[in-house]
C-alpha positions in Angstrom: -37.5 67.7 30.1 -33.9 66.5 30.9 -32.9 64.5 33.9 -31.4 67.5 35.7 -34.6 69.6 35.3 -36.6 66.7 36.7 -34.4 66.4 39.7 -34.6 70.1 40.5 -38.4 70.0 40.3 -38.3 67.3 42.9 -36.4 69.4 45.5 -38.5 69.2 48.7 -38.3 70.6 52.3 -40.1 69.5 55.4 -40.6 72.3 57.9 -39.9 71.6 61.6 -40.5 75.1 63.1 -41.3 78.5 61.7 -41.8 81.7 63.7 -40.7 85.2 64.6 -38.5 86.1 67.6 -36.9 89.1 69.2 -33.9 88.0 71.2 -31.5 89.9 73.5 -28.0 89.0 74.7 -29.3 85.8 76.2 -29.5 84.4 72.6 -26.0 83.0 72.9 -27.3 80.6 75.5 -30.1 79.1 73.3 -28.8 79.3 69.8 -26.6 76.3 70.2 -26.0 73.5 67.7 -29.4 72.7 66.1 -30.0 69.5 64.2 -32.0 71.1 61.4 -31.1 73.5 58.6 -32.3 77.1 59.1 -33.1 80.2 57.1 -33.3 83.6 58.7 -34.7 86.9 57.6 -33.3 89.7 59.8 -35.8 92.5 60.4 -33.8 94.7 62.8 -30.7 94.6 65.0 -27.3 93.0 64.4 -25.5 90.0 65.6 -22.4 87.8 65.0 -23.1 84.0 64.7 -20.1 81.7 65.0 -20.3 78.6 62.8 -17.8 75.8 62.8 -16.4 77.0 59.5 -17.1 80.7 59.4 -18.6 83.8 61.2 -21.8 85.3 59.9 -22.6 88.9 60.3 -26.4 89.1 60.7 -27.7 92.4 59.4 -31.2 93.8 58.7 -32.7 93.1 55.3 -30.6 90.0 54.6 -31.4 86.3 54.3 -29.1 83.7 55.8 -28.9 80.0 55.2 -27.4 78.1 58.2 -26.4 74.4 57.7 -27.5 71.8 60.2 -25.3 71.2 63.3 -23.0 74.2 62.3 -23.7 76.8 65.0 -21.3 77.3 67.9 -22.7 80.5 69.5 -23.9 84.0 68.7 -23.4 87.4 70.2 -25.5 90.6 70.0 -25.3 93.8 72.0 -28.8 94.9 70.9 -32.1 93.2 70.4 -32.3 91.1 67.2 -35.7 90.7 65.5 -35.7 87.9 63.0 -38.0 85.4 61.2 -36.7 81.9 61.2 -37.5 78.6 59.6 -36.0 75.2 60.6 -36.3 72.5 58.0 -35.2 69.1 56.8 -34.5 68.7 53.0 -35.4 65.6 51.0 -32.6 63.7 49.3 -32.5 66.0 46.3 -32.8 69.1 48.5 -29.9 67.9 50.6 -27.8 67.4 47.4 -28.5 71.0 46.5 -27.6 72.4 49.9 -24.4 70.4 50.1 -23.2 72.5 47.1 -23.8 75.8 48.9 -20.8 77.7 50.2 -21.2 79.5 53.5 -22.8 82.9 52.7 -20.8 84.9 55.2 -22.4 88.1 54.3 -25.9 86.7 53.7 -27.9 87.6 50.6 -30.1 90.7 50.1 -33.7 89.9 50.4 -36.4 91.1 48.0 -39.3 93.3 49.1 -41.7 90.3 49.0 -39.5 88.0 51.1 -40.7 89.3 54.5 -44.3 88.6 53.4 -43.2 85.1 52.3 -41.8 84.4 55.8 -45.0 85.8 57.4 -47.2 83.6 55.2 -45.1 80.5 55.8 -45.3 81.1 59.6 -49.1 81.6 59.4 -49.7 78.5 57.3 -47.3 76.3 59.2 -48.6 77.1 62.6 -52.2 76.3 61.8 -53.7 73.3 63.9 -53.6 70.9 60.9 -51.6 71.0 57.7 -53.5 69.8 54.6 -51.8 68.3 51.6 -52.4 71.6 49.8 -50.7 73.5 52.6 -47.7 71.2 52.4 -47.3 71.8 48.7 -47.8 75.5 49.3 -45.1 75.6 51.9 -42.6 73.6 49.8 -43.2 76.1 46.9 -42.4 79.1 49.1 -39.3 77.3 50.5 -38.0 76.8 47.0 -38.5 80.5 46.3 -36.4 81.4 49.4 -33.6 78.9 48.6 -33.5 80.3 45.0 -32.3 83.6 46.5 -29.1 81.8 47.5 -28.7 79.9 44.2 -28.9 83.3 42.4 -25.8 84.4 44.2 -23.7 81.4 43.4 -21.0 81.5 40.8 -22.4 81.3 37.2 -20.5 78.1 36.7 -22.7 76.4 39.3 -25.3 75.4 36.7 -22.6 74.1 34.4 -21.0 72.0 37.0 -24.1 69.9 37.2 -24.2 69.5 41.0 -26.7 66.7 40.7 -24.1 64.5 38.9 -23.3 62.7 42.1 -26.9 62.7 43.4 -27.0 58.9 43.8 -23.6 58.8 45.5 -24.6 61.5 48.1 -28.0 59.9 48.6 -26.2 56.6 49.3 -23.8 58.2 51.8 -26.6 60.1 53.6 -28.8 57.0 53.9 -26.1 54.6 54.9 -24.0 56.8 57.1 -23.7 54.2 59.9 -22.1 51.7 57.5 -18.5 51.4 56.4 -18.2 53.5 53.2 -15.0 53.6 51.1 -14.1 55.9 48.2 -13.3 52.8 46.2 -16.8 51.5 46.7 -18.3 54.9 45.7 -16.1 55.1 42.6 -17.3 51.7 41.6 -21.0 52.8 42.0 -20.3 55.7 39.7 -18.4 53.5 37.2 -15.4 55.7 37.4 -11.7 55.3 38.1 -11.1 56.0 41.9 -8.7 59.0 41.3 -10.9 60.5 38.6 -14.0 60.0 40.7 -12.3 61.8 43.7 -11.2 64.7 41.6 -14.7 65.2 40.0 -16.4 64.8 43.4 -14.1 67.4 45.0 -14.5 69.9 42.2 -18.3 69.7 42.3 -19.1 69.2 46.0 -16.2 71.3 47.4 -14.5 68.6 49.5 -13.1 65.1 48.8 -15.3 62.0 49.1 -13.5 61.0 52.3 -13.9 64.4 53.8 -17.6 64.4 53.0 -18.1 60.9 54.5 -16.3 61.9 57.7 -18.2 65.2 57.9 -21.6 63.4 57.6 -20.6 60.8 60.2 -19.6 63.5 62.6 -22.9 65.4 62.0 -24.8 62.2 62.6 -22.8 61.7 65.8 -24.1 65.0 67.1 -27.6 63.7 66.6 -26.8 60.4 68.3 -25.3 62.1 71.3 -28.6 63.6 72.2 -29.5 60.0 73.3 -27.9 59.8 76.7 -28.3 56.0 76.7 -25.6 55.7 74.1 -22.0 56.0 75.3 -19.3 57.7 73.2 -17.7 54.3 72.5 -21.0 52.9 71.3 -21.6 55.9 69.0 -18.1 55.6 67.5 -18.6 51.9 66.7 -22.2 52.5 65.5 -20.7 54.9 62.9 -18.0 52.4 61.9 -15.0 54.3 63.2 -12.0 52.0 64.0 -11.9 53.0 67.7 -13.2 55.5 70.2 -9.9 57.5 70.4 -9.8 58.0 66.6 -13.4 59.1 66.6 -12.9 61.5 69.4 -9.8 63.0 67.8 -11.6 63.6 64.5 -14.6 65.1 66.4 -12.5 67.5 68.3 -10.5 68.5 65.2 -13.7 69.3 63.3 -15.8 70.8 66.1 -13.2 72.3 68.5 -14.5 70.4 71.5 -14.4 66.7 72.5 -17.5 64.4 72.3 -17.8 64.4 76.1 -17.6 68.2 76.2 -20.2 68.5 73.4 -22.6 66.2 75.3 -22.1 68.3 78.5 -22.8 71.4 76.4 -26.0 69.8 75.1 -27.1 69.0 78.6 -26.5 72.6 79.8 -28.5 74.3 77.0 -32.2 74.5 76.2 -33.6 73.6 72.8 -35.5 76.8 72.1 -34.6 79.2 69.3 
């Protein structure tokens, strides 16, 4: 078995919530930015979900992958019935998800997918999860994520998305430190320019863009702790100053850090 196959086999997901919901127009008030990744299966109804980088048209019979901290709002004029799973990927799973484009039209489900969601919900919501149940859930999550991989460009497998696994893992686990492209290129034993070009081609954004994106995502998580000021968060994430951090945050998310914190305070945390 080659190294890539071993990595793919180790893809793992930790479920945080799994359930079924029927929501009305009030959904826009509770579907705010969520700190976990999500997968939806739409049973009936339609809705528009506005992400920070795209707009999803949620339609019956489709599966949708929604990246963490990406949702702005949603709107629907009719009841929307959907199964949903919130989850955290392990390091290898995170590398895989980072290679996904935004599936603006979703992907068609297979006849068995609805039953997979039902089974996941039933097993996950039992009083206690055994080791066997955890393995069972992870296997089904891999099946659901495979639906999205099937729809990727055929060149996906040839690009070897896991080539920069160690680099991405380092960024994700050291996001509060100062990280430079020169440092990452050295870790990969590559020329800085060549490293940047390869990283951009495979991951879809430059190393610097990826670092900033991950820092801003982590900032959203830190802002849920009201004890931390915006200035403290900026310095904790190694930004040069609060003004620069706030400018980047607003450019990326469309609202300032203080506006985002007010937004969090005004919304509930239910799906």
